[in-house]
VEXNUDO-967334 format. One record per residue (C-alpha): residue number from 0; residue in one letter; x, y, z. Coordinates in nm, 2 decimals. Each point is the difference from the previous one (the first is absolute). Layout:
<nodes>
NODE  pos  code      px      py      pz
NODE  NUM     A       X       Y       Z
...
</nodes>
This chain:
<nodes>
NODE  pos  code      px      py      pz
NODE    0     X   19.12   14.36   19.07
NODE    1     X   -0.15    0.17   -0.30
NODE    2     X   -0.38    0.03   -0.03
NODE    3     X   -0.25    0.12   -0.27
NODE    4     X   -0.28    0.24    0.08
NODE    5     X   -0.28    0.00   -0.25
NODE    6     X   -0.29    0.24    0.00
NODE    7     X   -0.32   -0.11   -0.17
NODE    8     X   -0.22   -0.06   -0.17
NODE    9     X    0.19    0.07   -0.32
NODE   10     X   -0.25    0.00   -0.29
NODE   11     X    0.01    0.02   -0.38
NODE   12     X    0.38   -0.01    0.00
NODE   13     X    0.15    0.08   -0.34
NODE   14     X    0.35   -0.04   -0.14
NODE   15     X    0.27   -0.22   -0.14
NODE   16     X    0.25   -0.23    0.17
NODE   17     X    0.33   -0.12   -0.16
NODE   18     X    0.04   -0.36    0.11
NODE   19     X    0.35   -0.11    0.11
NODE   20     X    0.19   -0.32   -0.10
NODE   21     X   -0.13   -0.32    0.15
NODE   22     X    0.16   -0.08    0.34
NODE   23     X   -0.09   -0.37   -0.04
NODE   24     X    0.19    0.00   -0.33
NODE   25     X    0.29    0.21    0.11
NODE   26     X    0.09   -0.22    0.29
NODE   27     X    0.05   -0.33   -0.19
NODE   28     X    0.18    0.19   -0.28
NODE   29     X    0.24    0.13    0.26
NODE   30     X    0.05   -0.35    0.14
NODE   31     X    0.06   -0.12   -0.35
NODE   32     X    0.30    0.23   -0.03
NODE   33     X    0.19   -0.26    0.20
NODE   34     X    0.00   -0.22   -0.32
NODE   35     X    0.19    0.25   -0.20
NODE   36     X    0.38    0.03   -0.03
NODE   37     X   -0.01    0.36   -0.09
NODE   38     X   -0.25    0.27    0.07
NODE   39     X   -0.38    0.03   -0.06
NODE   40     X   -0.19    0.33   -0.04
NODE   41     X   -0.36    0.03    0.12
NODE   42     X   -0.22    0.29   -0.11
NODE   43     X   -0.33    0.13    0.14
NODE   44     X    0.11   -0.11    0.35
NODE   45     X   -0.25    0.07    0.29
NODE   46     X    0.22    0.12    0.29
NODE   47     X   -0.22   -0.13    0.27
NODE   48     X    0.12   -0.14    0.33
NODE   49     X    0.01   -0.36   -0.11
NODE   50     X    0.22    0.09   -0.30
NODE   51     X    0.25    0.17    0.23
NODE   52     X   -0.01   -0.31    0.23
NODE   53     X    0.08   -0.22   -0.30
NODE   54     X    0.28    0.24   -0.10
NODE   55     X    0.15   -0.03    0.35
NODE   56     X   -0.04   -0.38   -0.02
NODE   57     X    0.19   -0.02   -0.33
NODE   58     X    0.27    0.23    0.13
NODE   59     X    0.04   -0.22    0.31
NODE   60     X    0.06   -0.30   -0.24
NODE   61     X    0.27    0.19   -0.19
NODE   62     X   -0.18    0.18   -0.28
NODE   63     X    0.06    0.36   -0.09
NODE   64     X   -0.31    0.21   -0.06
NODE   65     X   -0.03    0.34   -0.16
NODE   66     X   -0.32    0.18   -0.04
NODE   67     X   -0.17    0.33   -0.09
NODE   68     X   -0.34    0.05    0.16
NODE   69     X   -0.07    0.30   -0.22
NODE   70     X    0.07   -0.20   -0.32
NODE   71     X   -0.16   -0.32    0.14
NODE   72     X    0.31   -0.20   -0.09
NODE   73     X    0.19   -0.26    0.19
NODE   74     X    0.33   -0.17   -0.11
NODE   75     X    0.11   -0.32    0.18
NODE   76     X    0.34   -0.16   -0.04
NODE   77     X    0.07   -0.35    0.13
NODE   78     X    0.35   -0.06   -0.14
NODE   79     X    0.14   -0.11    0.34
NODE   80     X   -0.07   -0.33    0.17
NODE   81     X   -0.29    0.03    0.24
NODE   82     X   -0.04   -0.07    0.37
NODE   83     X   -0.24   -0.29    0.02
NODE   84     X   -0.19    0.08    0.31
NODE   85     X   -0.32    0.21   -0.03
NODE   86     X   -0.04    0.15    0.34
NODE   87     X   -0.32    0.01    0.20
NODE   88     X    0.01    0.37    0.08
NODE   89     X   -0.04    0.07   -0.38
NODE   90     X   -0.28   -0.25   -0.07
NODE   91     X   -0.19    0.04    0.32
NODE   92     X   -0.21    0.29   -0.14
NODE   93     X   -0.01   -0.11   -0.37
NODE   94     X   -0.13   -0.33   -0.13
NODE   95     X    0.19    0.05   -0.33
NODE   96     X    0.33   -0.07    0.17
NODE   97     X   -0.07   -0.37   -0.07
NODE   98     X    0.05    0.08   -0.37
NODE   99     X    0.37    0.00    0.05
NODE  100     X    0.00   -0.38    0.05
NODE  101     X   -0.06   -0.08   -0.36
NODE  102     X    0.27    0.21   -0.16
NODE  103     X    0.26   -0.07    0.27
NODE  104     X   -0.06   -0.37   -0.04
NODE  105     X    0.03    0.03   -0.38
NODE  106     X    0.33    0.19    0.02
NODE  107     X    0.15   -0.20    0.28
NODE  108     X   -0.17   -0.35   -0.02
NODE  109     X    0.27   -0.19    0.19
NODE  110     X    0.05    0.26    0.27
NODE  111     X   -0.22    0.02    0.32
NODE  112     X   -0.27    0.27   -0.04
NODE  113     X   -0.15    0.13    0.33
NODE  114     X   -0.32    0.20   -0.02
NODE  115     X   -0.20    0.12    0.30
NODE  116     X   -0.37   -0.07    0.00
NODE  117     X   -0.29    0.24    0.06
NODE  118     X   -0.09    0.36   -0.07
NODE  119     X   -0.26    0.22   -0.17
NODE  120     X   -0.37    0.04    0.08
NODE  121     X   -0.18   -0.21    0.26
NODE  122     X   -0.24   -0.16   -0.25
NODE  123     X    0.01   -0.35    0.12
NODE  124     X    0.20   -0.30   -0.11
NODE  125     X    0.26    0.09   -0.26
NODE  126     X    0.26   -0.28    0.04
NODE  127     X    0.28   -0.10   -0.25
NODE  128     X   -0.08   -0.37   -0.02
NODE  129     X   -0.09    0.01   -0.37
NODE  130     X    0.32    0.20   -0.07
NODE  131     X    0.21   -0.26    0.17
NODE  132     X   -0.19   -0.29   -0.16
NODE  133     X    0.08    0.16   -0.34
NODE  134     X    0.36    0.04    0.09
NODE  135     X    0.00   -0.37    0.10
NODE  136     X   -0.12   -0.09   -0.35
NODE  137     X    0.32    0.16   -0.13
NODE  138     X    0.21   -0.21    0.23
NODE  139     X    0.04    0.24    0.29
NODE  140     X   -0.04   -0.11    0.36
NODE  141     X   -0.10    0.22    0.29
NODE  142     X   -0.01    0.01    0.38
NODE  143     X   -0.13    0.25    0.26
NODE  144     X    0.23    0.12    0.28
NODE  145     X   -0.06    0.29    0.24
NODE  146     X   -0.26    0.16   -0.23
NODE  147     X    0.22   -0.02   -0.31
NODE  148     X   -0.06   -0.23   -0.30
NODE  149     X    0.33   -0.16   -0.12
NODE  150     X    0.00   -0.10   -0.37
NODE  151     X    0.27   -0.18   -0.20
NODE  152     X    0.06   -0.26   -0.26
NODE  153     X    0.26   -0.28   -0.05
NODE  154     X    0.01   -0.01   -0.38
NODE  155     X   -0.14    0.34   -0.10
NODE  156     X   -0.35    0.07   -0.13
NODE  157     X   -0.14   -0.24   -0.25
NODE  158     X   -0.32    0.05   -0.21
NODE  159     X   -0.31   -0.20    0.09
NODE  160     X   -0.37    0.07    0.05
NODE  161     X   -0.20    0.17    0.27
NODE  162     X   -0.37    0.09    0.04
NODE  163     X   -0.10    0.25    0.26
NODE  164     X   -0.28   -0.14    0.22
NODE  165     X   -0.16    0.35    0.00
NODE  166     X    0.08    0.31   -0.20
NODE  167     X    0.27    0.21    0.18
NODE  168     X    0.15    0.32   -0.13
NODE  169     X    0.33    0.00    0.21
NODE  170     X    0.03   -0.37   -0.04
NODE  171     X   -0.02    0.03   -0.38
NODE  172     X    0.25    0.28   -0.02
NODE  173     X    0.24   -0.18    0.23
NODE  174     X   -0.01   -0.32   -0.20
NODE  175     X    0.05    0.18   -0.33
NODE  176     X    0.31    0.18    0.13
NODE  177     X    0.14   -0.32    0.16
NODE  178     X   -0.04   -0.18   -0.34
NODE  179     X    0.19    0.25   -0.22
NODE  180     X    0.34   -0.18    0.00
NODE  181     X   -0.11   -0.36    0.04
NODE  182     X    0.13   -0.30   -0.19
NODE  183     X   -0.27   -0.09   -0.25
NODE  184     X   -0.36    0.12    0.00
NODE  185     X   -0.24    0.06    0.29
NODE  186     X   -0.38   -0.02   -0.04
NODE  187     X   -0.22    0.20    0.24
NODE  188     X   -0.38   -0.05    0.01
NODE  189     X   -0.28    0.20    0.17
NODE  190     X    0.21    0.31    0.01
NODE  191     X   -0.12    0.35    0.09
NODE  192     X   -0.07    0.22   -0.31
NODE  193     X   -0.03    0.32    0.19
NODE  194     X    0.12    0.30   -0.20
NODE  195     X    0.30    0.04    0.24
NODE  196     X    0.11   -0.36   -0.08
NODE  197     X   -0.03    0.06   -0.37
NODE  198     X    0.21    0.31    0.05
NODE  199     X    0.27   -0.20    0.16
NODE  200     X   -0.01   -0.27   -0.28
NODE  201     X    0.02    0.27   -0.27
NODE  202     X    0.30    0.17    0.17
NODE  203     X    0.18   -0.33    0.03
NODE  204     X   -0.07   -0.11   -0.36
NODE  205     X    0.10    0.34   -0.14
NODE  206     X    0.33   -0.05    0.20
NODE  207     X    0.09   -0.34   -0.14
NODE  208     X   -0.21   -0.25    0.20
NODE  209     X   -0.20   -0.27   -0.18
NODE  210     X   -0.35   -0.02    0.15
NODE  211     X   -0.29   -0.11   -0.22
NODE  212     X   -0.37   -0.03    0.07
NODE  213     X   -0.15   -0.35   -0.09
NODE  214     X   -0.35    0.09    0.12
NODE  215     X   -0.19    0.26    0.21
NODE  216     X    0.17   -0.11    0.32
NODE  217     X    0.29   -0.22   -0.12
NODE  218     X    0.35    0.10   -0.10
NODE  219     X    0.33   -0.16   -0.09
NODE  220     X    0.34    0.15    0.10
NODE  221     X    0.31   -0.11   -0.19
NODE  222     X    0.31    0.07    0.19
NODE  223     X    0.25    0.26   -0.12
NODE  224     X    0.37    0.04    0.10
NODE  225     X   -0.02    0.36    0.11
NODE  226     X   -0.18    0.33    0.00
NODE  227     X    0.21    0.31   -0.05
NODE  228     X   -0.20    0.32    0.01
NODE  229     X   -0.36    0.12   -0.04
NODE  230     X   -0.23    0.30   -0.01
NODE  231     X   -0.37    0.02    0.07
NODE  232     X   -0.29    0.24    0.05
NODE  233     X   -0.22   -0.11    0.28
NODE  234     X   -0.37   -0.03   -0.06
NODE  235     X   -0.25    0.23    0.17
NODE  236     X   -0.14   -0.10    0.34
NODE  237     X   -0.34   -0.15   -0.05
NODE  238     X   -0.07    0.00    0.38
NODE  239     X    0.08    0.37    0.03
NODE  240     X   -0.21    0.07   -0.31
NODE  241     X   -0.30   -0.18    0.15
NODE  242     X    0.05    0.19    0.33
NODE  243     X   -0.04    0.33   -0.17
NODE  244     X   -0.29   -0.12   -0.21
NODE  245     X   -0.17   -0.08    0.33
NODE  246     X    0.06    0.36    0.12
NODE  247     X   -0.20    0.10   -0.30
NODE  248     X   -0.26   -0.26    0.07
NODE  249     X   -0.06    0.07    0.37
NODE  250     X   -0.02    0.38   -0.06
NODE  251     X   -0.22   -0.03   -0.31
NODE  252     X    0.27    0.20   -0.18
NODE  253     X    0.19   -0.01   -0.32
NODE  254     X    0.35   -0.13    0.01
NODE  255     X    0.23   -0.09   -0.28
NODE  256     X    0.31   -0.22    0.06
NODE  257     X    0.29    0.00   -0.23
NODE  258     X    0.29   -0.24   -0.07
NODE  259     X   -0.20   -0.31    0.05
NODE  260     X   -0.09   -0.29   -0.24
NODE  261     X   -0.38   -0.05    0.03
NODE  262     X    0.04   -0.37   -0.09
NODE  263     X    0.16   -0.04    0.34
NODE  264     X   -0.33    0.10    0.17
NODE  265     X   -0.26   -0.17   -0.22
NODE  266     X   -0.18   -0.18    0.29
NODE  267     X    0.01    0.31    0.22
NODE  268     X   -0.13    0.22   -0.28
NODE  269     X   -0.28   -0.24   -0.07
NODE  270     X   -0.10    0.00    0.37
NODE  271     X   -0.01    0.38    0.01
NODE  272     X   -0.22    0.01   -0.31
NODE  273     X   -0.24   -0.25    0.17
NODE  274     X   -0.03    0.22    0.30
NODE  275     X   -0.09    0.28   -0.23
NODE  276     X    0.31    0.21   -0.07
NODE  277     X    0.09    0.14   -0.34
NODE  278     X    0.34   -0.12   -0.11
NODE  279     X    0.19    0.12   -0.30
NODE  280     X    0.33   -0.17   -0.10
NODE  281     X    0.27    0.09   -0.24
NODE  282     X    0.34   -0.17   -0.07
NODE  283     X    0.17    0.15    0.30
NODE  284     X   -0.28    0.15    0.22
NODE  285     X   -0.33   -0.06    0.17
NODE  286     X   -0.27    0.25    0.10
NODE  287     X   -0.28   -0.05    0.25
NODE  288     X   -0.31    0.21    0.05
NODE  289     X   -0.32   -0.07    0.19
NODE  290     X   -0.36   -0.07   -0.10
NODE  291     X   -0.27    0.10    0.24
NODE  292     X   -0.12   -0.36    0.07
NODE  293     X    0.24   -0.25    0.14
NODE  294     X   -0.07   -0.36    0.10
NODE  295     X    0.14   -0.26    0.23
NODE  296     X    0.20   -0.29   -0.15
NODE  297     X    0.15   -0.34    0.09
NODE  298     X    0.36   -0.08   -0.09
NODE  299     X    0.27   -0.26    0.06
NODE  300     X    0.37    0.07    0.00
NODE  301     X    0.25   -0.23   -0.18
NODE  302     X    0.33   -0.02   -0.19
NODE  303     X    0.03    0.22   -0.31
NODE  304     X   -0.20    0.05   -0.21
NODE  305     X   -0.25   -0.01    0.28
NODE  306     X   -0.07    0.28    0.25
NODE  307     X    0.33    0.06    0.19
NODE  308     X    0.01   -0.07    0.37
NODE  309     X    0.21    0.32    0.04
NODE  310     X   -0.29    0.20   -0.14
NODE  311     X   -0.27   -0.15    0.21
NODE  312     X    0.05    0.22    0.32
NODE  313     X   -0.03    0.30   -0.23
NODE  314     X   -0.33   -0.11   -0.15
NODE  315     X   -0.12   -0.10    0.35
NODE  316     X    0.02    0.37    0.10
NODE  317     X   -0.19    0.11   -0.31
NODE  318     X   -0.28   -0.25    0.06
NODE  319     X   -0.06    0.14    0.35
NODE  320     X   -0.18    0.30   -0.17
NODE  321     X   -0.18   -0.19   -0.28
NODE  322     X   -0.37   -0.07    0.08
NODE  323     X   -0.09   -0.37    0.05
NODE  324     X    0.17   -0.32    0.11
NODE  325     X    0.34   -0.08   -0.16
NODE  326     X    0.21   -0.31    0.06
NODE  327     X    0.37   -0.06   -0.04
NODE  328     X    0.16   -0.35    0.01
NODE  329     X    0.38    0.00    0.06
NODE  330     X    0.18   -0.31   -0.14
NODE  331     X    0.37    0.10    0.04
NODE  332     X    0.08    0.11    0.35
NODE  333     X   -0.16   -0.10    0.33
NODE  334     X    0.02    0.34    0.17
NODE  335     X   -0.08    0.25   -0.28
NODE  336     X   -0.29    0.18    0.17
NODE  337     X    0.19    0.20    0.26
NODE  338     X   -0.14    0.32   -0.13
NODE  339     X   -0.35   -0.10    0.09
NODE  340     X    0.01    0.08    0.38
NODE  341     X    0.15    0.34   -0.07
NODE  342     X   -0.26    0.08   -0.27
NODE  343     X   -0.27   -0.12    0.24
NODE  344     X    0.13    0.26    0.25
NODE  345     X   -0.10    0.26   -0.26
NODE  346     X   -0.35   -0.14   -0.02
NODE  347     X    0.04   -0.26   -0.27
NODE  348     X   -0.20   -0.32    0.03
NODE  349     X    0.24   -0.29   -0.08
NODE  350     X   -0.03   -0.34    0.15
NODE  351     X    0.26   -0.27   -0.06
NODE  352     X   -0.07   -0.37   -0.01
NODE  353     X    0.30   -0.22   -0.07
NODE  354     X    0.13    0.12   -0.35
NODE  355     X   -0.31    0.21   -0.09
NODE  356     X   -0.09    0.36    0.08
NODE  357     X   -0.36    0.12   -0.01
NODE  358     X   -0.03    0.37   -0.05
NODE  359     X   -0.32    0.20    0.05
NODE  360     X    0.04    0.34   -0.17
NODE  361     X   -0.05    0.30    0.22
NODE  362     X   -0.12    0.35   -0.09
NODE  363     X    0.27    0.16    0.21
NODE  364     X    0.33   -0.07    0.17
NODE  365     X    0.14    0.19    0.29
NODE  366     X    0.36    0.09    0.09
NODE  367     X    0.19   -0.21    0.25
NODE  368     X    0.35   -0.07    0.12
NODE  369     X    0.14   -0.31   -0.17
NODE  370     X    0.31   -0.22    0.00
NODE  371     X    0.14   -0.15   -0.32
NODE  372     X    0.13   -0.36    0.02
NODE  373     X    0.13   -0.07   -0.35
NODE  374     X    0.08    0.16   -0.34
NODE  375     X   -0.34   -0.02   -0.17
NODE  376     X   -0.20    0.05    0.32
NODE  377     X    0.16    0.34    0.02
NODE  378     X   -0.15    0.12   -0.32
NODE  379     X   -0.33   -0.17    0.08
NODE  380     X   -0.02    0.21    0.32
NODE  381     X    0.10    0.31   -0.19
NODE  382     X   -0.29   -0.06   -0.24
NODE  383     X   -0.24   -0.03    0.30
NODE  384     X    0.14    0.32    0.15
NODE  385     X   -0.03    0.18   -0.34
NODE  386     X   -0.38   -0.07    0.00
NODE  387     X   -0.06    0.05    0.37
NODE  388     X   -0.14    0.31    0.16
NODE  389     X    0.25    0.17    0.23
NODE  390     X    0.37   -0.04    0.07
NODE  391     X    0.16   -0.35    0.01
NODE  392     X    0.34   -0.08    0.13
NODE  393     X    0.18   -0.31   -0.14
NODE  394     X    0.29   -0.14    0.19
NODE  395     X    0.28   -0.24   -0.11
NODE  396     X   -0.01    0.13   -0.36
NODE  397     X    0.36   -0.13   -0.05
NODE  398     X   -0.17   -0.32   -0.12
NODE  399     X   -0.14    0.20   -0.29
NODE  400     X    0.32    0.17   -0.08
NODE  401     X    0.15   -0.34   -0.07
NODE  402     X   -0.19   -0.01   -0.33
NODE  403     X   -0.14    0.35   -0.09
NODE  404     X    0.24    0.26   -0.14
NODE  405     X   -0.07    0.36    0.09
NODE  406     X   -0.34   -0.11    0.15
NODE  407     X   -0.08    0.32    0.19
NODE  408     X    0.11    0.23   -0.29
NODE  409     X   -0.20   -0.19   -0.26
NODE  410     X   -0.32    0.01    0.21
NODE  411     X    0.05    0.37    0.06
NODE  412     X    0.05    0.07   -0.37
NODE  413     X   -0.35   -0.14   -0.08
NODE  414     X   -0.16    0.20    0.28
NODE  415     X   -0.01   -0.23    0.30
NODE  416     X    0.02    0.18    0.33
NODE  417     X    0.29   -0.19    0.15
NODE  418     X    0.29    0.11    0.23
NODE  419     X    0.26   -0.20    0.19
NODE  420     X    0.16    0.04    0.34
NODE  421     X    0.25   -0.19    0.21
</nodes>
């Protein structure tokens, strides 16, 4: 099993990082290919582990997938009828597998769709009840049997109204895709407006769908007869972008990240400024540098445009070295602080009380052997190891490879002392 070895402390790191396409945008876009009679072309594809898993899933359903990693292009053809069972072995490691429910239901509304539950990071409760309630509003019924959700309709999907009880990214994407071919018009309220959801909406609209915003979190979807083909360039990955900004932050260095829209990180940029970092933004790049005096902060995660839950473990690591008492309140997932015990093994002072973390900044971190438990925890531990004195070994890094493209290479390029071994 592959491990990272990081020698620290790495200080005053300088360099530039080219940000890859957003994994969390690419996966629903790939699932959306099921809606199309002909082929779709995706550009700026991040060829991380989750993308290959989704590729395998689509192929297992009957799609044909062609790609060029060097050109960052993927072409997906769904001309043939699909198999309608999404197997557990392909969704057990990737939460995004549930995104096939919506497009399969849209294309085969009167067939029986079977989708295995589960997968992805162990962040707490991430059930599909709101997805299924949304499908029910369209006239679909469902049942659970042997770990598989069975979904079908008697009369096809018919437009109606549905309000999400709480903002959900995958739920919003699933309901949008399920509604593309409905009879009439469907109204969705309290939707997610994360950049990745907007990316999906833009792709579908540019390909012939009829989705219109009625307010900040409300849309209407007018059913169309078919989608034929489409082409789309995936947005830059805001989580990867913030990860490398945090490398600059924790090393008091100067890092410039390219291929990212700063508007997708406004809350995060504001927090970094409050701590005391210098931030310069341009249309497609962000640069961070450090002032001498940094200060502790309080923050609360939330749906976009608030501070992203995926970015919280990264800032958690940075705050372990910022003098004073900081507090983070997590509002999305019940088990988001799994990096804390590993960072504490390096000498950090983090205490967890329910959904809040109290961080007392330390002058120094020390190297330790650590184990990663999920995607963002991996990079959080990496950040701690980058700042710590000595040689740290990080095990189970396959979690990080699910979402970070060329992780080791990009860190080496900006001067981080990192190697890997099996």
